[in-house]
Each structure stands twice: as structure tokens, then as C-alpha cells.
FIFI-335225 format. One line per 5 residues: number of its first residue (from 0); for each residue x negated, y negated, z of N, C-alpha, C. Coordinates in steps of 0.02 Angstrom, whole numbers, plus 50000, padded with zeros to 5 digits. Layout:
<recs>
NUM> X,Y,Z,X,Y,Z,X,Y,Z  ... $
</recs>
This chain:
<recs>
0> 52860,49265,52432,52843,49239,52356,52884,49142,52347  52873,49119,52311,52882,49055,52323,52940,49053,52274  52964,48981,52279,53024,48976,52235,53017,48884,52225  53072,48880,52152,53085,48815,52180,53144,48779,52178  53208,48809,52233,53256,48794,52280,53230,48757,52294 $
5> 53205,48732,52346,53213,48641,52379,53202,48594,52318  53162,48612,52272,53149,48563,52218,53206,48542,52186  53239,48614,52156,53305,48582,52110,53363,48578,52168  53368,48615,52225,53425,48577,52220,53445,48513,52258  53352,48442,52275,53354,48384,52313,53333,48350,52232 $
10> 53330,48384,52158,53352,48384,52120,53397,48329,52096  53470,48388,52117,53543,48379,52098,53567,48372,52138  53552,48333,52180,53584,48317,52258,53619,48365,52279  53604,48385,52291,53655,48471,52332,53614,48496,52394  53650,48480,52453,53646,48512,52507,53617,48591,52522 $
15> 53585,48592,52567,53589,48662,52597,53664,48678,52592  53672,48680,52609,53753,48717,52649,53800,48704,52593  53775,48655,52549,53818,48653,52484,53814,48717,52417  53749,48735,52422,53727,48788,52391,53721,48841,52454  53728,48865,52488,53732,48920,52516,53796,48929,52527 $
20> 53875,48888,52508,53916,48892,52495,53935,48935,52425  53912,48880,52360,53912,48924,52297,53894,48986,52300  53851,49035,52309,53826,49075,52321,53824,49117,52372  53865,49105,52426,53894,49146,52481,53885,49172,52546  53803,49144,52558,53757,49143,52613,53758,49102,52667 $
25> 53744,49095,52700,53737,49064,52761,53691,49014,52757  53673,48943,52801,53615,48872,52772,53577,48881,52793  53562,48949,52840,53513,48968,52860,53476,48999,52806  53511,49072,52761,53460,49084,52729,53420,49052,52674  53468,48984,52659,53444,48943,52607,53369,48928,52639 $
30> 53373,48884,52715,53322,48862,52738,53264,48914,52729  53287,48993,52741,53230,49022,52748,53188,49037,52690  53241,49030,52626,53207,49046,52556,53180,48982,52551  53187,48909,52552,53156,48879,52560,53053,48868,52598  53062,48898,52642,53023,48900,52698,52994,48949,52679 $
35> 52999,49001,52634,52959,49048,52612,52958,49111,52645  53011,49092,52715,53000,49170,52738,53078,49236,52758  53113,49204,52683,53128,49265,52668,53147,49263,52595  53128,49345,52555,53145,49332,52507,53194,49385,52479  53252,49324,52412,53308,49341,52416,53308,49420,52386 $
40> 53336,49462,52386,53387,49503,52370,53385,49511,52271  53377,49568,52233,53411,49547,52168,53466,49510,52170  53514,49513,52178,53561,49488,52198,53589,49409,52200  53554,49393,52255,53571,49328,52285,53498,49303,52222  53478,49327,52200,53408,49299,52168,53451,49273,52111 $
45> 53491,49319,52085,53526,49309,52025,53564,49255,52026  53616,49245,52090,53665,49229,52083,53619,49149,52090  53592,49152,52122,53537,49074,52134,53520,49049,52053  53505,49073,52009,53496,49097,51973,53515,49052,51910  53595,49077,51918,53649,49081,51888,53673,48996,51895 $
50> 53654,48986,51953,53689,48911,51998,53644,48874,51958  53586,48875,51960,53561,48825,51934,53553,48821,51853  53547,48879,51815,53549,48876,51736,53492,48900,51735  53463,48963,51758,53390,48959,51739,53385,49038,51751  53324,49083,51719,53319,49143,51731,53289,49156,51800 $
55> 53291,49209,51824,53275,49222,51900,53186,49233,51885  53163,49202,51839,53092,49204,51821,53059,49138,51818  53123,49077,51811,53115,49015,51816,53112,48963,51879  53145,49019,51919,53175,49009,52006,53111,49007,52017  53099,49093,52044,53057,49115,52074,52981,49135,52075 $
60> 52941,49113,52093,52850,49148,52048,52826,49190,52072  52824,49223,52043,52794,49295,52033,52715,49302,52009  52681,49308,52057,52631,49311,52058,52566,49393,52050  52576,49401,51999,52567,49480,51982,52475,49498,52027  52481,49562,52034,52435,49597,52103,52440,49586,52178 $
65> 52491,49554,52163,52524,49545,52238,52564,49587,52254  52604,49634,52318,52624,49678,52324,52698,49675,52337 $
</recs>
């Protein structure tokens, strides 16, 4: 699943570590999310969306028809 995390983080000049600390995960988790190797749990998606002040649907790109 694609997301806008790297773009939003870069726009706000937040490091991967700062974002990880803010949402309670490791820097490796943020790296994996940004590279599309990991899909966030609903709880993490909610935390990230709240951090950026967005709805989950604005942060994560859902494509209909995909499993």
C-alpha cells in the first residue's frame, strides 16, 4: 500500500527518528513504511494520521480491487 509519509515528513522537516519517537515505533518501522515493505496496523495508521493532522485516507493510498 502506498503512502505519503516520506513526502509529508520531508515537507515538515521531521527526521525518521523524530517521527518514530512521536508515534511510538522504531526508525526501522518508518523506513519500512516509506519504502512500502510494511503496511501499518490500524493503530499505527491512526497515530500517523493524527500526527500529520490528516484522515487515514489522506495519508494512505488505497486502491480498490487489490487484496
